[in-house]
ZAMARGU-4260 file (C-alpha; in steps of 0.2 Angstrom, whole numbers, plus 5000, padded with zeros to 4 digits):
<rodrens>
0) 4899/4809/4307 | 4902/4797/4323 | 4920/4799/4323 | 4917/4818/4323 | 4905/4816/4340
5) 4916/4805/4346 | 4931/4816/4345 | 4920/4830/4349 | 4915/4820/4365 | 4935/4816/4369
10) 4940/4834/4367 | 4927/4839/4381 | 4932/4825/4391 | 4947/4832/4391 | 4945/4848/4394
15) 4934/4843/4410 | 4948/4834/4416 | 4961/4849/4414 | 4948/4859/4425 | 4946/4847/4438
20) 4963/4844/4439 | 4968/4862/4442 | 4951/4869/4450 | 4950/4854/4464 | 4967/4856/4472
25) 4966/4875/4472 | 4950/4872/4480 | 4956/4860/4494 | 4969/4873/4499 | 4957/4887/4501
30) 4959/4895/4486 | 4944/4904/4477 | 4940/4898/4458 | 4935/4916/4454 | 4945/4932/4456
35) 4937/4945/4466 | 4931/4955/4450 | 4925/4939/4443 | 4915/4939/4459 | 4907/4954/4455
40) 4903/4949/4437 | 4894/4936/4444 | 4884/4945/4456 | 4879/4959/4444 | 4875/4946/4431
45) 4864/4936/4446 | 4855/4954/4451 | 4851/4958/4433 | 4846/4940/4428 | 4834/4942/4444
50) 4828/4961/4438 | 4824/4955/4420 | 4813/4940/4425 | 4804/4949/4438 | 4800/4965/4425
55) 4795/4955/4410 | 4785/4941/4420 | 4769/4954/4418 | 4772/4958/4401 | 4774/4939/4397
60) 4759/4934/4404 | 4749/4949/4395 | 4756/4943/4380 | 4751/4924/4382 | 4734/4931/4387
65) 4730/4942/4372 | 4738/4929/4360 | 4726/4915/4367 | 4712/4929/4364 | 4716/4930/4346
70) 4720/4911/4343 | 4702/4909/4352 | 4695/4922/4340 | 4701/4912/4326 | 4697/4895/4331
75) 4680/4887/4329 | 4673/4884/4347 | 4672/4865/4350
</rodrens>
């Protein structure tokens, strides 16, 4: 089991080294890391994440409050 974990960590470090070896020199040359389409995808994901987070905030608070009330009804008071 330990050999598997060590092998996985080594593979992860090798992959990270390859990414760094490619990305750092490209960034120094002034090249963007993502294509224009990739930048659009990232910006859309950020927008949607913000929209979902703001839309579900009120619902989440309501669900937590109702669950708290239900638990308070079932459990005896201390």
